[in-house]
All heavy atoms as an XYZ file, in Angstrom:
671
protein
N      30.453     -4.590     17.959
C      29.106     -4.057     18.046
C      29.197     -2.569     18.311
O      29.970     -2.127     19.137
C      28.374     -4.781     19.177
C      27.078     -4.149     19.586
S      25.826     -4.003     18.325
C      25.508     -5.665     17.923
N      28.419     -1.817     17.586
C      28.348     -0.369     17.779
C      26.877      0.008     17.789
O      26.123     -0.371     16.913
C      29.065      0.342     16.653
C      29.029      1.834     16.768
C      29.895      2.423     15.673
C      30.227      3.846     15.945
N      30.868      4.117     17.188
N      26.470      0.758     18.812
C      25.093      1.215     18.893
C      24.898      2.114     20.096
O      25.729      2.144     21.001
N      23.861      2.881     20.101
C      23.458      3.772     21.197
C      24.337      5.018     21.353
O      23.982      5.899     22.105
C      23.434      3.054     22.565
C      22.211      2.248     22.814
C      22.258      0.881     22.744
C      21.006      2.855     23.125
C      21.128      0.113     22.984
C      19.864      2.104     23.372
C      19.944      0.725     23.295
N      25.465      5.102     20.711
C      26.377      6.206     21.003
C      26.115      7.474     20.190
O      26.771      8.479     20.417
C      27.822      5.767     20.805
C      28.130      5.408     19.375
O      27.357      4.724     18.731
N      29.257      5.866     18.885
N      25.168      7.477     19.289
C      24.953      8.664     18.462
C      23.892      9.611     19.012
O      23.863     10.773     18.654
C      24.594      8.265     17.028
C      25.692      7.510     16.287
C      25.237      7.185     14.875
C      26.985      8.293     16.265
N      23.014      9.125     19.880
C      21.976      9.982     20.453
C      22.457     10.513     21.799
O      22.994      9.761     22.608
C      20.672      9.203     20.635
N      22.293     11.807     22.048
C      22.686     12.360     23.338
C      21.911     11.697     24.472
O      20.780     11.219     24.293
C      22.320     13.844     23.242
C      21.951     14.101     21.832
C      21.696     12.797     21.163
N      22.490     11.664     25.651
C      21.861     11.031     26.814
C      20.478     11.605     27.089
O      19.573     10.884     27.523
C      22.753     11.182     28.034
N      20.270     12.892     26.837
C      18.966     13.519     27.098
C      17.836     12.870     26.299
O      16.691     12.871     26.735
C      19.011     15.015     26.794
C      19.847     15.782     27.807
O      20.123     15.228     28.892
O      20.221     16.927     27.513
N      18.151     12.321     25.147
C      17.140     11.654     24.330
C      16.529     10.493     25.114
O      15.330     10.259     25.080
C      17.750     11.148     23.009
C      16.826     10.182     22.289
C      18.093     12.313     22.107
N      17.353      9.787     25.846
C      16.893      8.598     26.572
C      16.203      8.966     27.878
O      15.581      8.118     28.505
C      18.052      7.636     26.798
C      18.665      7.277     25.483
C      19.896      7.638     25.026
C      18.050      6.547     24.423
N      20.079      7.172     23.751
C      18.975      6.496     23.363
C      16.808      5.929     24.274
C      18.688      5.847     22.165
C      16.536      5.282     23.078
C      17.471      5.242     22.040
N      16.285     10.214     28.295
C      15.595     10.663     29.500
C      14.186     11.165     29.200
O      13.413     11.422     30.101
C      16.398     11.777     30.172
C      17.702     11.304     30.755
C      18.400     12.420     31.540
N      19.696     11.976     31.963
C      20.849     12.405     31.462
N      20.854     13.320     30.513
N      21.982     11.935     31.905
N      13.838     11.310     27.929
C      12.508     11.782     27.530
C      11.484     10.669     27.738
O      11.821      9.499     27.840
C      12.509     12.175     26.050
S      13.573     13.558     25.658
N      10.228     11.058     27.759
C       9.149     10.069     27.844
C       9.165      9.218     26.582
O       9.442      9.718     25.495
C       7.797     10.766     27.959
O       7.737     11.526     29.135
N       8.832      7.939     26.721
C       8.763      7.083     25.524
C       7.730      7.621     24.541
O       6.744      8.236     24.957
C       8.332      5.725     26.076
C       8.561      5.778     27.535
C       8.505      7.225     27.938
N       7.943      7.397     23.264
C       6.976      7.872     22.268
C       5.632      7.169     22.436
O       5.574      5.994     22.791
C       7.622      7.520     20.929
C       8.616      6.460     21.240
C       9.034      6.657     22.659
N       4.571      7.911     22.188
C       3.230      7.339     22.237
C       2.897      6.672     20.918
O       3.684      6.720     19.969
N       1.715      6.067     20.844
C       1.298      5.423     19.587
C       1.319      6.422     18.433
O       0.821      7.527     18.551
C      -0.129      4.952     19.891
C      -0.205      4.870     21.384
C       0.720      5.936     21.906
N       1.923      6.030     17.337
C       1.992      6.876     16.155
C       3.102      7.913     16.179
O       3.318      8.607     15.193
N       3.802      8.055     17.312
C       4.906      9.012     17.392
C       6.207      8.351     16.933
O       6.393      7.145     17.100
C       5.073      9.527     18.825
C       3.936     10.392     19.296
C       4.154     10.919     20.706
O       4.824     10.257     21.513
O       3.629     11.996     20.990
N       7.079      9.170     16.365
C       8.358      8.656     15.873
C       9.248      8.215     17.031
O       9.279      8.855     18.076
C       9.066      9.729     15.051
N       9.944      7.137     16.822
C      10.903      6.639     17.791
C      12.296      7.087     17.347
O      12.527      7.331     16.169
C      10.858      5.112     17.845
C       9.484      4.595     18.188
C       9.435      3.082     18.118
N       9.003      2.629     19.429
C       9.434      1.554     20.027
N      10.282      0.762     19.449
N       9.002      1.237     21.222
N      13.215      7.170     18.286
C      14.594      7.527     17.963
C      15.208      6.376     17.166
O      15.177      5.222     17.597
C      15.418      7.761     19.246
C      16.877      8.004     18.912
C      14.850      8.918     20.042
N      15.728      6.687     15.996
C      16.411      5.683     15.176
C      17.803      5.453     15.762
O      18.540      6.404     15.994
C      16.513      6.158     13.733
N      18.130      4.206     16.003
C      19.424      3.851     16.597
C      20.175      2.966     15.602
O      19.885      1.778     15.468
C      19.240      3.115     17.938
C      20.590      2.732     18.533
C      18.442      3.977     18.916
N      21.142      3.559     14.879
C      21.917      2.765     13.936
C      22.808      1.763     14.676
O      23.414      2.087     15.691
C      22.782      3.794     13.209
C      22.204      5.119     13.545
C      21.505      4.971     14.851
N      22.851      0.562     14.147
C      23.676     -0.498     14.729
C      24.597     -1.068     13.665
O      24.173     -1.314     12.543
C      22.793     -1.629     15.255
C      21.709     -1.276     16.257
C      20.845     -2.500     16.551
C      22.325     -0.728     17.526
N      25.835     -1.281     14.033
C      26.790     -1.969     13.164
C      27.361     -3.144     13.945
O      27.725     -2.987     15.116
C      27.933     -1.044     12.747
S      27.459      0.256     11.607
N      27.428     -4.284     13.325
C      27.998     -5.440     13.999
C      28.094     -6.637     13.088
O      27.428     -6.707     12.061
N      28.945     -7.584     13.497
C      29.168     -8.798     12.716
C      28.583    -10.038     13.389
O      28.512    -11.088     12.773
C      30.672     -9.009     12.496
C      31.297     -7.894     11.681
O      30.613     -7.346     10.796
O      32.469     -7.560     11.932
N      28.174     -9.922     14.636
C      27.659    -11.052     15.396
C      26.136    -10.954     15.457
O      25.590    -10.112     16.164
C      28.268    -11.018     16.800
C      27.854    -12.190     17.667
O      26.714    -12.687     17.517
O      28.673    -12.595     18.510
N      25.454    -11.800     14.699
C      23.995    -11.715     14.596
C      23.311    -11.923     15.942
O      22.313    -11.267     16.240
C      23.463    -12.714     13.563
C      21.994    -12.537     13.255
C      21.588    -11.124     12.852
O      22.287    -10.490     12.049
O      20.550    -10.640     13.354
N      23.847    -12.800     16.781
C      23.242    -13.019     18.099
C      23.349    -11.758     18.953
O      22.396    -11.369     19.634
C      23.903    -14.205     18.799
N      24.494    -11.105     18.912
C      24.676     -9.859     19.674
C      23.764     -8.770     19.124
O      23.158     -8.012     19.895
C      26.137     -9.413     19.622
N      23.636     -8.672     17.808
C      22.752     -7.682     17.202
C      21.299     -7.909     17.635
O      20.583     -6.948     17.919
C      22.855     -7.725     15.671
C      24.085     -7.065     15.080
C      24.268     -7.484     13.618
C      23.988     -5.557     15.199
N      20.869     -9.159     17.715
C      19.504     -9.457     18.134
C      19.261     -8.970     19.563
O      18.204     -8.384     19.854
C      19.225    -10.959     18.023
N      20.225     -9.174     20.438
C      20.098     -8.714     21.823
C      20.015     -7.195     21.863
O      19.165     -6.619     22.543
C      21.285     -9.216     22.681
C      21.306     -8.534     24.045
C      21.217    -10.730     22.842
N      20.882     -6.517     21.112
C      20.909     -5.057     21.132
C      19.655     -4.481     20.481
O      19.132     -3.468     20.939
C      22.203     -4.513     20.485
C      22.182     -2.997     20.418
C      23.422     -4.986     21.272
N      19.131     -5.117     19.443
C      17.858     -4.651     18.854
C      16.747     -4.657     19.907
O      15.947     -3.726     19.983
C      17.460     -5.534     17.675
C      18.260     -5.282     16.417
C      17.725     -6.143     15.269
N      18.683     -6.205     14.198
C      19.417     -7.281     13.878
N      19.253     -8.426     14.533
N      20.280     -7.231     12.895
N      16.715     -5.706     20.719
C      15.723     -5.780     21.797
C      15.939     -4.668     22.807
O      14.986     -4.014     23.248
C      15.781     -7.160     22.483
O      15.479     -8.159     21.505
C      14.798     -7.259     23.630
N      17.187     -4.421     23.187
C      17.492     -3.335     24.122
C      17.051     -1.985     23.569
O      16.496     -1.157     24.292
C      18.990     -3.298     24.434
C      19.544     -4.458     25.249
C      21.073     -4.396     25.276
C      18.981     -4.436     26.654
N      17.304     -1.762     22.292
C      16.919     -0.503     21.654
C      15.404     -0.328     21.722
O      14.908      0.738     22.108
C      17.413     -0.452     20.190
C      16.783      0.701     19.423
C      18.930     -0.360     20.145
N      14.659     -1.359     21.362
C      13.190     -1.273     21.401
C      12.691     -1.065     22.825
O      11.780     -0.278     23.064
C      12.569     -2.522     20.783
C      12.719     -2.559     19.276
C      11.963     -3.746     18.665
N      12.253     -3.833     17.251
C      13.102     -4.713     16.711
N      13.732     -5.605     17.452
N      13.314     -4.708     15.414
N      13.295     -1.771     23.783
C      12.899     -1.616     25.184
C      13.161     -0.205     25.697
O      12.462      0.278     26.588
C      13.631     -2.624     26.072
C      13.130     -4.052     25.882
O      12.094     -4.255     25.209
O      13.802     -4.972     26.406
N      14.158      0.471     25.133
C      14.489      1.836     25.536
C      13.649      2.872     24.791
O      13.798      4.071     25.015
C      15.975      2.109     25.301
N      12.771      2.417     23.879
C      11.907      3.337     23.144
C      12.444      3.730     21.787
O      11.906      4.617     21.135
N      13.507      3.080     21.327
C      14.088      3.403     20.035
C      13.692      2.404     18.961
O      12.980      1.435     19.214
N      14.157      2.675     17.765
C      13.923      1.801     16.620
C      15.289      1.432     16.030
O      16.012      2.307     15.538
C      13.073      2.517     15.574
C      12.720      1.659     14.394
C      11.859      0.459     14.770
O      11.029      0.568     15.692
O      12.020     -0.593     14.131
N      15.678      0.146     16.108
C      16.978     -0.239     15.561
C      17.018     -0.098     14.042
O      16.042     -0.377     13.356
C      17.118     -1.701     15.985
C      15.748     -2.171     16.301
C      14.930     -0.973     16.661
N      18.152      0.375     13.544
C      18.378      0.519     12.109
C      19.686     -0.200     11.798
O      20.740      0.165     12.320
C      18.497      2.010     11.702
C      18.805      2.133     10.224
C      17.243      2.764     12.079
N      19.616     -1.240     10.977
C      20.811     -1.992     10.638
C      21.715     -1.159      9.737
O      21.285     -0.673      8.694
C      20.441     -3.304      9.954
C      19.760     -4.282     10.903
O      20.028     -4.219     12.112
O      18.976     -5.104     10.421
N      22.959     -1.000     10.183
C      23.920     -0.209      9.422
C      24.980     -1.028      8.733
O      25.907     -0.489      8.148
N      24.871     -2.346      8.803
C      25.849     -3.211      8.171
C      26.849     -3.754      9.173
O      26.674     -3.640     10.385
N      27.900     -4.327      8.645
C      28.936     -4.926      9.475
C      29.787     -3.893     10.184
O      29.689     -2.679      9.937
N      30.636     -4.389     11.065
C      31.480     -3.518     11.865
C      32.413     -2.665     11.006
O      32.797     -1.569     11.408
C      32.280     -4.364     12.850
C      32.626     -3.754     14.181
C      31.456     -3.041     14.824
C      33.201     -4.787     15.116
N      32.724     -3.130      9.799
C      33.589     -2.333      8.908
C      32.936     -1.019      8.508
O      33.597     -0.094      8.060
C      33.986     -3.147      7.662
C      32.916     -3.261      6.589
C      31.844     -4.328      6.865
O      31.957     -5.063      7.860
O      30.888     -4.404      6.064
N      31.629     -0.886      8.688
C      30.903      0.341      8.340
C      30.783      1.314      9.508
O      30.243      2.406      9.350
C      29.521     -0.016      7.814
C      29.602     -0.821      6.511
C      28.241     -1.125      5.974
N      27.503      0.075      5.701
C      27.365      0.651      4.508
N      27.934      0.108      3.460
N      26.661      1.743      4.360
N      31.266      0.929     10.692
C      31.130      1.778     11.880
C      31.781      3.145     11.676
O      31.255      4.160     12.131
C      31.721      1.080     13.102
N      32.900      3.215     10.982
C      33.550      4.493     10.710
C      32.688      5.396      9.841
O      32.656      6.617     10.033
N      31.986      4.802      8.889
C      31.069      5.585      8.049
C      29.914      6.142      8.876
O      29.465      7.261      8.650
C      30.528      4.718      6.909
C      31.563      4.185      5.921
C      30.915      3.193      4.963
C      32.221      5.328      5.178
N      29.475      5.364      9.843
C      28.416      5.815     10.733
C      28.871      7.030     11.529
O      28.136      7.997     11.693
C      28.013      4.676     11.668
C      26.849      4.903     12.596
C      25.596      5.304     11.832
C      26.598      3.639     13.408
N      30.100      7.006     12.004
C      30.657      8.157     12.731
C      30.720      9.394     11.835
O      30.382     10.499     12.261
C      32.062      7.835     13.256
C      32.075      6.800     14.347
C      31.437      7.281     15.626
O      31.440      8.493     15.901
O      30.913      6.427     16.359
N      31.146      9.209     10.589
C      31.224     10.342      9.655
C      29.836     10.909      9.365
O      29.656     12.132      9.320
C      31.903      9.899      8.358
N      28.855     10.029      9.188
C      27.487     10.485      8.937
C      26.953     11.252     10.146
O      26.265     12.272      9.995
C      26.585      9.301      8.618
N      27.275     10.787     11.341
C      26.829     11.467     12.560
C      27.458     12.854     12.658
O      26.791     13.819     13.044
C      27.175     10.641     13.788
N      28.730     12.974     12.320
C      29.401     14.276     12.353
C      28.750     15.232     11.360
O      28.520     16.411     11.662
C      30.885     14.108     12.057
N      28.413     14.732     10.178
C      27.737     15.551      9.172
C      26.367     16.006      9.685
O      26.024     17.187      9.617
C      27.579     14.756      7.877
C      26.725     15.453      6.860
C      27.237     16.499      6.113
C      25.408     15.080      6.658
C      26.445     17.159      5.182
C      24.612     15.728      5.741
C      25.137     16.768      5.000
N      25.586     15.051     10.227
C      24.252     15.381     10.732
C      24.335     16.393     11.869
O      23.517     17.318     11.945
C      23.536     14.113     11.190
N      25.318     16.259     12.743
C      25.475     17.210     13.852
C      25.768     18.607     13.327
O      25.264     19.601     13.862
C      26.585     16.747     14.794
N      26.552     18.710     12.273
C      26.833     20.019     11.675
C      25.582     20.671     11.115
O      25.370     21.868     11.272
N      24.748     19.878     10.464
C      23.483     20.389      9.927
C      22.579     20.835     11.078
O      21.977     21.908     11.048
C      22.782     19.313      9.050
C      21.389     19.744      8.656
C      23.626     19.012      7.821
N      22.499     20.010     12.113
C      21.662     20.302     13.277
C      22.112     21.591     13.973
O      21.292     22.402     14.374
C      21.708     19.111     14.229
C      20.891     19.280     15.452
C      19.534     19.210     15.554
C      21.372     19.571     16.755
N      19.148     19.425     16.854
C      20.260     19.648     17.611
C      22.648     19.752     17.291
C      20.388     19.914     18.966
C      22.766     20.014     18.638
C      21.644     20.101     19.454
N      23.430     21.787     14.084
C      23.948     23.016     14.724
C      23.570     24.267     13.953
O      23.549     25.365     14.495
C      25.470     22.936     14.879
C      25.893     22.159     16.106
C      27.356     22.378     16.423
N      28.245     21.934     15.369
C      28.792     20.729     15.285
N      28.532     19.836     16.196
N      29.589     20.423     14.307
N      23.259     24.118     12.684
C      22.821     25.260     11.875
C      21.313     25.499     12.024
O      20.757     26.359     11.348
C      23.158     25.011     10.405
C      24.643     24.975     10.129
C      24.923     24.644      8.677
O      24.188     25.069      7.771
N      25.972     23.882      8.431
N      20.671     24.719     12.900
C      19.242     24.903     13.135
C      18.350     24.187     12.141
O      17.172     24.508     12.034
N      18.897     23.217     11.433
C      18.111     22.480     10.448
C      18.005     21.027     10.861
O      18.860     20.510     11.568
C      18.780     22.569      9.080
C      18.985     24.029      8.658
C      19.482     24.098      7.288
N      18.300     23.927      6.442
C      18.319     24.089      5.142
N      19.425     24.405      4.544
N      17.234     23.929      4.440
N      16.967     20.364     10.399
C      16.810     18.938     10.651
C      17.691     18.165      9.670
O      17.604     18.392      8.457
C      15.348     18.514     10.470
C      14.426     19.058     11.537
C      14.780     18.501     12.907
O      15.154     17.351     13.055
N      14.667     19.343     13.919
N      18.546     17.278     10.155
C      19.412     16.525      9.236
C      18.653     15.792      8.140
O      19.107     15.719      7.006
C      20.145     15.547     10.159
C      20.180     16.257     11.473
C      18.865     16.990     11.549
N      17.462     15.290      8.447
C      16.675     14.586      7.432
C      16.266     15.476      6.280
O      16.003     15.000      5.176
N      16.236     16.801      6.502
C      15.830     17.712      5.434
C      16.857     17.754      4.302
O      16.530     18.141      3.188
C      15.606     19.121      5.982
O      16.824     19.702      6.413
N      18.077     17.338      4.583
C      19.119     17.318      3.551
C      18.795     16.247      2.507
O      19.067     16.417      1.328
C      20.500     17.040      4.189
C      21.563     16.838      3.137
C      20.884     18.176      5.124
N      18.177     15.170      2.955
C      17.943     14.031      2.064
C      16.517     13.952      1.558
O      16.245     13.274      0.584
C      18.295     12.733      2.796
C      19.709     12.741      3.306
C      19.967     12.917      4.650
C      20.774     12.616      2.436
C      21.264     12.941      5.126
C      22.071     12.645      2.901
C      22.314     12.807      4.252
N      15.595     14.616      2.215
C      14.201     14.577      1.797
C      13.507     13.325      2.294
O      14.129     12.405      2.803
N      12.186     13.294      2.145
C      11.418     12.151      2.647
C      11.620     10.909      1.793
O      11.927     10.993      0.609
C       9.978     12.635      2.574
C       9.987     13.659      1.496
C      11.349     14.319      1.549
N      11.435      9.774      2.409
C      11.501      8.497      1.712
C      10.071      8.036      1.501
O       9.305      7.894      2.456
C      12.280      7.454      2.545
C      12.266      6.098      1.862
C      13.694      7.931      2.777
N       9.679      7.827      0.250
C       8.316      7.432     -0.053
C       8.053      5.981      0.349
O       6.994      5.636      0.813
C       8.033      7.613     -1.545
N       9.039      5.121      0.154
C       8.907      3.722      0.524
C      10.314      3.167      0.708
O      11.286      3.749      0.242
C       8.164      2.959     -0.567
O       8.906      2.982     -1.758
N      10.429      2.024      1.379
C      11.760      1.440      1.544
C      12.415      1.211      0.185
O      11.745      0.913     -0.797
C      11.486      0.107      2.242
C      10.156      0.285      2.899
C       9.387      1.237      2.013
N      13.708      1.373      0.157
C      14.468      1.191     -1.073
C      14.458     -0.292     -1.436
O      14.799     -1.141     -0.610
C      15.923      1.695     -0.904
C      16.724      1.419     -2.161
C      15.917      3.165     -0.569
N      14.042     -0.576     -2.626
C      13.991     -1.972     -3.094
C      15.319     -2.337     -3.730
O      16.083     -1.488     -4.181
C      12.865     -2.126     -4.110
N      15.592     -3.611     -3.767
C      16.793     -4.093     -4.447
C      16.658     -3.824     -5.936
O      15.566     -3.916     -6.489
C      16.964     -5.589     -4.205
O      17.098     -5.853     -2.839
N      17.776     -3.497     -6.578
C      17.707     -3.265     -8.026
C      17.248     -4.535     -8.754
O      17.581     -5.643     -8.358
C      19.141     -2.915     -8.423
C      19.907     -2.770     -7.166
C      19.109     -3.331     -6.046
N      16.487     -4.329     -9.786
C      16.004     -5.452    -10.585
C      16.786     -5.466    -11.888
O      16.940     -4.444    -12.552
C      14.490     -5.288    -10.868
C      13.990     -6.419    -11.773
C      13.713     -5.223     -9.595
N      17.293     -6.627    -12.220
C      18.043     -6.758    -13.478
C      17.097     -6.562    -14.655
O      15.968     -7.032    -14.652
C      18.692     -8.127    -13.553
N      17.565     -5.812    -15.659
C      16.711     -5.598    -16.830
C      17.216     -6.333    -18.028
O      18.258     -6.827    -18.124
C      16.590     -4.127    -17.147
O      17.839     -3.488    -17.146
């Protein structure tokens, strides 16, 4: 199980988000569905929003993505600006 380690501790010391405010996205990687369910609840209770990142084999990719985002952030830019807004959740490809 991997989770909670990408946001600095100061994030969790802030006031919880109000209605309509963005919650801290907390990527989770794990292979045990029962453990993931418990951690998703912990994330929500802490004011975050769990984001499924796949199995534990993807945890290294999560670390690399975090390092990339931190580099963008250190330049004074929002990491999300690199990828642009998402209009809607990505749908599964449809066979044609």
